[in-house]
Structures are given as C-alpha cells and as structure tokens.
N, C-alpha and C positions, 0 to 999 in steps of 0.2 A: 504494500500500500504506500502511495506517495503522500507523505505528511507535510504540513507547512514547514517543519524543520528541514526535511529533505529538499523541498523547493528552494529554501534559502541557501542550502549548501551548494546547490546546482546553479546558483544565480550567475556564476561566471560564464556559463555556456551561452553562446550567441543564439538568438531566437531561431535563426534559420537552420541550425544544426539538426534539430529534430526532423523538420520537413525533408532535409537532404537524406537523412537516414531512411525515412519512410519511402523514398523513391526506389530503394533497393528491394526488390521482391524476388521470391523464388528460393530463398534459403531460410525459411522461417524456423526450421528446426534448430538452427544455430543462433537465433535471435538472442537468447539469454547470454550466450558467450559474447556476442557483439556488444550488447547493451552494458554488460559488466565493465567493459573497457573504456566506454565513451568519455567519462570525465578525466581519467588519467591521460588518455590520448590527447584530449583538448589542452590540458595543462602542459603536456610535453611540447606540443607544436606551437602553442600560443605564448608560453613563458620560458621554456627551458632550452629546447633544441636550437642550436646555431645552424639552421638550414632553412632554405627557402627555395622556391622554384628557380630563382636566379643563381643559387649557389649549390644546386643539387649534385653537381659534378665536381665541386671544389675539393681538392685534397684536404683542406683544413675544416671541412664541415663535420659536425657531429653525425654519428651513425645511429639510426634507430632500427632495431630488428624486432619484428613481431613473431615471436616464437609461437604464440597462441593464434596460429594462422588459419585455423579451420573455421573461424567466424569473423571474416574481415570486413563486414559491412560498416562498422563504426570507423575503422581505419580508412576505408574509401571515402566515407562522408567527410572526415576531417581533412584528408588530402585535397578533396574537391573544394572545401570551404577555404582552404589556404592557397588555392590557385595552382596546385600541381598539375591538375588536368581539368578539362571542362566539366561543369556540373551535369550536363546532359549525358555524359557517360554513365551516370548512376542509373539511368532508365533502362539499361540493358545489361543486367548481371548474367554472366555466363552464356550469353547468346552466341550464335555462330560467328558473328563479326566483332564481338565484344572483347575489349582488352581486360575487363574485370572478371576474373574467374572466381570460383568458390575458394581457391587458395591464391594469394597474391603472387604475381610473377614479376620478378625484377626486370625482365627483358621487355615487358609490355606496359608496365604501369610506372609513370614518372614518379620519382621519390621513393620507390620501394627498393630496399637494399638487398634483400634475399628472398628467394622463393621458399615459402613455408607451408605447413599444413600437417605434416607428420610430426606429432608432438615429441618433445624431448630433445630437439636438436638446437634450438635457438641459443641457449646459453653457451654451449660449446662453441658455436659459430661466433658468438660475441667475444668470447675469450680469444679465439683465433684472430678475429678482426683487431682487437686491441693489441695483441702481440705483433701483428703485421704492421700496424701503424707505428708502434714503438720501434720496430726494426728499420722503418723508413725515416726515423728521426722526426716523426710528426707527433709532437707532445701535446698540442692544443686540442685535437679532437677527442671527444668523449663518446663512449659506446653505451647505449641504453638498450636493454633487452626486456621486453614485456612477456611475462609468462603467466600461465594459469596455475592455481594451486595443485590441481590434479596431476599435471604433467611433471611435478616434482617427484612423483613416484617412479619416474624413469631414471634408471641408474646413470645415464649419461650426464644428467644434471648434477648428481652428487660428485662426479669426477670433475666437472667444470668448477663447481663451488670450491672443492678442495684445492684444485690447482691454482685458481685465482687468489685464494687466501694465502696459500703457501708462498707464492711469488710476489705478493703485495701488488697485485695488478690494479693500481689505483684509478685507472682511467675507465673502468667499467662499473656501471650501475645496473642492477636488476630491479624490476618492478614486478611483484607478484600480486595478481588479482586473486583475492581470497573470497570465493563465494561458497566455501564449504562443500566443494564437490570432490575433494580427494577421498580416495578409498581408504588409505592407510594413515595419513597424517604423520605427525612427528612429535615426540615427547618434548614438551615445553613450547610448542607452537612453531610456526613457520620461520620466524626470525631466528630462533635458536639453531635451526638447521644451517644457517649461514654464519652466525657469530661464533659457533664452535670452531669454525675454520678461519677466524680472524677478520671476518667482514664487520663493518659497522652497519647498524640496522635501525629503522624506524617503522613503527606500525601506526597507520593512520586511517581515518574515515575515507574510503575510496570515492566518496561523492563531494568531499570538501576541498575545493580548489586551492584555497590558501594553505591548508594543511599539507596537501600533496606537494605544492611548490616548496614549502619550507622543508619538508622531509627530503626532497630530492636535492636541495642545495645545502643541507646540513650534513656534510660528510668530511672525513679526514683526508688530507692530501696524500696519505701513504697506505691507504687500504681500499679494497673494493667496497661497494656500498649497495645495500638492498633496502627497498621500501616495500612493505607489505600493505596493500590497499584493500581494506575490508569493505565489501559491499554486501547487499542483501543475499541471502542463501539462494542457490539455484533450485528451482522447483521442478 
C-alpha cells in the first residue's frame, strides 16, 4: 500500500517517470523487480553517476552495471528520461525491430555497459571493470553495481565480495535491493555479508532519495562500499 509517508519519500522522482515506465508493456511478470529498483536508479542517474548521453563513451565516466537485468523496465525508463535514447523506444519492448529487449544489450541500447539477465554475474563483472580501469591508470571513474537480494545466493557473488574486500578495491560500490525475496538469507543481514570481508556498508529506506544519496556518498577512500536499499516485500 502506498502511504502518505511513502509518497513523501518518493517526492524526488520526476512526475513523468511513472508514465514512461507504464509505456513499457509485455513483461508484467517482472514488474515487481523493475519497480523495486526505480528510486535507486533515479538517484544514481540524477545525483551520483558522472555520465550523460554526451559522455557515454568517455574513458573517465562512471560505470553502472545492472546485475538485476531480468527486469529492466525501470532502467529503460530512467535512461529515456535522461536522454540516452528517444522516449518512443519505450513503446516497443522486445518487438522484432526493437532495441529494448527483456534483458539489456550493450550493443543496442545507448548507456548500457553490459548485457545482463542471468543472475549472479554483475558483481564479478564490476570487480573486473574496476580492476581494468585501475590497470589503465584511470583512478577517477567509479563502478556501481545494482543487485537483487536473491541473487546473492549465487556463489559467484561471494567470490567477488571476498576478492574486492581483500584487495581494498575502493572504486566499486554495490547497491543491493532488499525486497525479501532471497531463499537463504545471511546471518546478521545482508550488510554483514559484505562487512565481514572489509566492505563499508549502509542500510537505508530504498524509497528515500536523500537517504540513498547520503549512503552512496558516505564511504571510505580505501574500501569497497555497499548500500542495502530496503523496499516493500515482493508479493
């Protein structure tokens, strides 16, 4: 249920973002996945990420990787709202001539960094991206990876968490959308899964734009960082 308090927390969303999202039809089964990410995505692209349609190919841009790629409708809506591609692309999701598939494709969609959809790979790719940037002497770009709580059950994520913590990979931030859909969970909660390996962590209301921004920017310069964004449970 949307309460007055929830409306206030979502006040930072532009009014046209909802109508843009509703233009995407044909993937209703993944609507909860998409809607759970909407506020975090907007804060990232509106307040955090140093990337725009004009700098989408700049070596010094921040990188955003959507590991939670099987429900990309909110991602497409935010990219369209920010001008990465025309809004009328949203009217043809996964059509024969559409660039917008049920999984985002970096070769077809401007602004998309990786093709995703098979869960559990995004954080490892993010760690590799951060290492590659460091090897090129690019210290300014930051890598942000958006994951779902359930995909943390994949062992590949544990390896990425452990490696980034052990090597002090400070240019990577993970954002975990917690809608209580994980089958197994973790003793002490999601944040402890990261902090045990040396990450810094914040847990916030995943609909509160100011809280999300503060959590994303409140990090140490020598450690990887994670933000757990708690939203309403998946039904």
